[in-house]
C-alpha positions as CSV (number, residue, x, y, z in Angstrom):
1,M,118.6,90.3,-83.0
2,D,121.5,92.0,-84.4
3,L,121.7,93.2,-87.3
4,I,123.8,90.7,-88.5
5,T,125.4,87.0,-87.4
6,V,128.9,85.9,-88.1
7,Q,129.9,82.6,-89.0
8,P,133.8,82.6,-87.9
9,E,134.4,78.9,-89.6
10,K,133.6,80.9,-93.1
11,C,134.3,84.1,-92.6
12,V,138.1,85.0,-94.1
13,N,138.3,88.4,-93.1
14,C,138.3,89.4,-96.8
15,G,136.4,92.9,-95.8
16,I,134.3,93.0,-99.2
17,C,130.8,93.0,-97.3
18,A,132.5,96.0,-95.8
19,K,133.4,97.4,-99.0
20,E,130.3,97.3,-100.5
21,C,128.0,98.8,-98.0
22,P,126.5,101.5,-99.4
23,T,126.1,103.2,-95.8
24,F,128.7,102.5,-94.2
25,V,127.2,99.9,-91.2
26,L,130.0,97.9,-91.4
27,R,133.6,97.7,-91.2
28,M,136.0,94.6,-90.0
29,G,136.8,94.1,-86.5
30,Q,139.1,91.9,-85.0
31,T,136.5,88.8,-85.8
32,G,135.1,90.2,-89.3
33,P,132.9,92.0,-89.8
34,E,131.0,94.1,-87.8
35,A,127.9,96.7,-87.8
36,V,128.5,100.2,-86.3
37,A,125.1,102.3,-87.5
38,P,122.4,99.8,-87.9
39,Q,120.3,102.6,-88.1
40,S,121.8,103.9,-91.3
41,C,121.1,100.3,-92.8
42,I,118.8,100.7,-96.2
43,R,118.0,96.7,-96.8
44,C,119.8,96.5,-100.2
45,G,121.4,92.8,-99.1
46,H,124.5,94.1,-100.8
47,C,126.7,92.6,-98.1
48,V,125.3,88.9,-98.3
49,A,124.9,88.8,-101.6
50,V,128.8,89.3,-102.2
51,C,130.5,87.5,-100.0
52,P,131.9,84.6,-101.4
53,N,131.3,82.2,-98.3
54,E,127.6,82.1,-97.3
55,A,129.6,83.6,-93.9
56,L,127.4,86.7,-93.1
57,D,123.5,86.6,-92.3
58,H,120.8,89.9,-91.8
59,A,118.6,90.4,-90.2
60,K,116.4,92.5,-92.6
61,T,117.9,91.3,-95.8
62,P,118.4,87.3,-94.7
63,L,120.7,84.8,-96.5
64,A,117.4,82.2,-97.2
65,G,115.4,84.5,-98.5
66,Q,118.3,85.4,-101.3
67,A,118.4,83.3,-104.4
68,E,121.3,82.1,-105.7
69,S,123.4,84.3,-109.3
70,G,124.1,81.4,-110.6
71,H,126.6,81.6,-113.9
72,L,124.1,82.8,-115.9
73,S,125.3,83.2,-119.7
74,R,125.3,86.9,-120.2
75,L,124.1,88.8,-123.5
76,S,127.0,89.9,-126.0
77,A,127.1,93.4,-127.1
78,A,124.6,93.2,-129.5
79,E,122.3,91.0,-128.7
80,A,122.0,93.1,-125.2
81,E,121.9,96.2,-127.7
82,R,119.1,94.5,-129.7
83,F,117.2,93.4,-126.8
84,L,116.3,97.0,-125.1
85,R,116.3,98.8,-128.7
86,S,113.0,95.9,-129.8
87,R,110.9,97.4,-126.9
88,R,108.1,99.2,-128.4
89,S,105.0,100.8,-127.5
90,I,101.8,98.7,-128.2
91,R,98.7,100.8,-128.5
92,N,96.4,97.8,-131.2
93,Y,95.7,94.8,-128.6
94,L,93.7,91.5,-129.8
95,N,90.3,91.2,-128.1
96,Q,91.7,88.9,-125.7
97,P,92.2,88.9,-121.9
98,V,95.6,88.2,-120.2
99,P,95.6,85.3,-117.3
100,R,95.8,87.3,-114.1
101,E,99.0,84.6,-112.9
102,E,100.8,86.5,-116.5
103,L,100.0,89.6,-114.8
104,R,101.4,88.8,-111.3
105,K,104.5,87.5,-113.0
106,L,104.3,91.1,-114.8
107,V,104.8,92.6,-111.3
108,N,106.5,89.9,-109.5
109,V,109.4,91.2,-112.0
110,A,108.9,95.0,-112.0
111,R,109.3,94.8,-107.3
112,F,112.9,94.2,-108.8
113,A,113.8,97.6,-110.3
114,P,116.5,99.7,-108.3
115,T,114.6,102.2,-105.8
116,A,116.5,105.7,-104.4
117,M,118.2,104.5,-101.2
118,N,116.6,101.2,-101.6
119,L,113.3,103.1,-100.0
120,Q,111.1,100.8,-102.2
121,G,107.7,101.0,-101.0
122,L,105.9,100.8,-103.9
123,S,102.6,98.5,-104.1
124,Y,101.0,97.6,-107.6
125,L,97.2,97.4,-108.6
126,I,95.4,95.3,-111.3
127,V,92.7,96.6,-113.8
128,D,91.4,94.0,-115.7
129,D,87.2,94.5,-115.7
130,Q,86.3,96.1,-118.4
131,A,83.8,97.5,-117.3
132,I,85.7,99.7,-114.8
133,L,88.2,100.4,-117.6
134,Q,85.7,101.9,-119.6
135,E,84.7,103.9,-116.5
136,A,87.9,105.4,-115.9
137,L,88.2,106.0,-119.0
138,E,85.3,108.3,-119.3
139,I,86.5,110.0,-115.8
140,V,89.8,110.7,-118.1
141,V,87.7,112.0,-120.9
142,R,85.3,114.6,-117.9
143,W,88.6,115.4,-116.8
144,L,89.9,116.9,-119.9
145,E,87.0,118.3,-121.0
146,A,86.9,120.4,-117.8
147,D,89.4,122.5,-118.3
148,A,88.9,124.8,-121.5
149,S,92.9,124.7,-122.0
150,L,93.7,120.9,-121.7
151,A,90.8,119.9,-123.7
152,Q,91.9,121.6,-126.1
153,R,95.5,120.4,-126.0
154,A,94.3,116.9,-126.1
155,A,91.2,117.5,-128.6
156,R,93.2,114.3,-130.7
157,Y,92.3,112.3,-127.6
158,I,89.0,113.5,-126.3
159,Q,87.2,113.5,-129.9
160,P,87.2,109.4,-131.0
161,S,85.6,109.3,-127.2
162,R,83.0,111.4,-128.3
163,E,82.2,111.5,-131.7
164,E,83.5,107.7,-132.9
165,G,83.4,105.4,-129.6
166,K,87.1,105.3,-129.9
167,D,89.1,104.4,-126.7
168,A,92.1,107.0,-127.7
169,I,93.4,107.4,-124.1
170,L,93.7,103.3,-122.5
171,R,94.2,102.1,-126.5
172,G,90.8,99.2,-125.1
173,A,93.8,97.7,-123.8
174,P,93.2,94.4,-122.0
175,A,94.3,95.7,-118.7
176,L,95.5,98.3,-116.9
177,I,98.9,97.9,-114.3
178,M,99.4,100.5,-111.5
179,T,102.0,101.9,-109.2
180,T,101.0,103.3,-106.0
181,A,103.3,105.0,-102.8
182,D,102.6,107.4,-100.0
183,S,101.8,110.6,-101.1
184,R,104.8,111.3,-99.1
185,H,107.0,109.3,-100.3
186,P,110.0,111.4,-101.6
187,R,111.4,109.1,-105.0
188,A,107.7,107.3,-105.7
189,R,107.4,108.7,-109.3
190,E,111.2,108.4,-109.9
191,N,110.9,104.6,-108.8
192,A,107.4,104.2,-110.2
193,L,109.2,105.0,-113.8
194,F,111.7,102.2,-113.3
195,S,109.7,100.1,-112.0
196,L,107.3,100.1,-115.1
197,A,110.3,100.0,-117.2
198,Y,111.4,97.1,-115.6
199,L,107.7,95.2,-116.6
200,E,107.6,96.6,-120.0
201,L,111.1,94.7,-120.9
202,Y,110.1,91.9,-119.0
203,A,106.8,92.0,-120.9
204,P,107.8,90.1,-124.8
205,A,109.1,87.2,-122.6
206,L,105.7,86.4,-121.6
207,G,104.1,87.2,-125.7
208,L,103.1,91.0,-123.7
209,G,103.3,94.3,-125.4
210,T,102.7,97.8,-123.3
211,C,102.3,101.3,-123.3
212,W,102.7,104.4,-121.1
213,A,99.2,105.5,-120.3
214,G,100.6,109.2,-120.4
215,V,97.2,111.1,-121.2
216,F,95.8,108.6,-118.2
217,E,99.0,109.4,-116.2
218,S,97.9,113.2,-116.2
219,C,94.7,112.6,-114.1
220,A,95.7,110.1,-112.0
221,L,98.5,112.4,-110.6
222,S,96.8,115.3,-110.4
223,E,95.9,117.2,-107.1
224,D,92.4,115.5,-105.9
225,S,91.9,112.6,-108.7
226,P,88.7,111.0,-109.8
227,L,90.3,108.3,-110.1
228,L,91.5,107.9,-106.2
229,E,88.0,107.1,-105.5
230,L,87.2,105.1,-108.9
231,F,90.6,102.4,-107.8
232,H,89.6,103.2,-103.7
233,I,93.1,104.5,-103.5
234,P,93.0,105.2,-99.5
235,K,93.7,108.3,-97.8
236,G,97.6,109.0,-97.6
237,K,98.4,106.8,-100.9
238,K,98.7,108.1,-104.5
239,I,99.0,106.3,-108.1
240,T,102.2,107.3,-109.2
241,G,102.6,105.3,-112.4
242,A,99.8,103.6,-114.7
243,V,100.7,101.1,-118.1
244,M,98.0,99.6,-120.3
245,V,98.9,95.9,-120.8
246,G,97.9,92.9,-123.8
247,Y,98.6,90.9,-126.4
248,P,100.5,92.8,-129.2
249,Q,97.2,92.8,-132.6
250,Y,100.7,93.4,-134.6
251,R,104.1,92.6,-134.7
252,Y,107.2,95.0,-136.1
253,P,110.0,92.9,-138.3
254,R,112.2,96.2,-138.2
255,I,114.6,98.4,-135.6
256,V,113.0,102.0,-135.0
257,D,116.1,104.7,-135.3
258,R,116.6,107.7,-132.8
259,D,117.8,111.0,-133.2
260,R,121.6,110.8,-134.2
261,L,123.9,110.4,-131.1
262,D,124.8,113.9,-129.2
263,V,127.4,113.2,-126.6
264,T,130.1,114.9,-125.1
265,F,133.5,114.1,-123.0
266,F,134.3,117.2,-120.7
267,T,137.8,117.8,-119.7
268,R,139.2,121.0,-118.0
269,E,140.8,122.0,-121.4
270,G,138.3,121.6,-123.8
């Protein structure tokens, strides 16, 4: 199958598709766009998405699979800033399970996050079984305790579990969402960060709160992590990120400030 097909009656030879191709796969020929280096295609779909007349189709990113962007109203600058700044790490959750359909919505949005060279390659593992999450918590605590230096630094997470029966690591979250990828994937961790950031920003639209499971990640991302066996991660795969999810117990009526902006415009004169 040819990489691209063009409907001549719709193509006006504007050349936008070729100009937008990030890997220079396309060039303009006498009768329209042509694929000159199909092996370099990264399946970004820009050529199909940008065509103003739906004249171009692509075997790897078919027109039929692309959604109409429509005439969506854009957030004002103030609304966009408020939306981004209102994201909070939620560490107290209602004792209420999250419907799996809602969790599926989260990861369905997360998969649209940008990835380096459009490599994608992320999979999602959702755990909402409280017995398994308790087992994971115990594994992480034991893993921390096994290293004297690590145990000292992580005492504030270990002690509540051992002395008070409190979960200071997964925070009693109803669900945990992890990303996994091929262990040889060159940008798996960075791609996971982008993906789970999308998930975090979308979660409040479903009434949900999230928090990065940093201590859990320390164990999950370690070499030969004991969590790989618990979660049946196949050989050749690795965990690349983890986020806790649940319904927030409290709301935040204010937006927290940050350190003062530190920015410099670099010029040769300056």
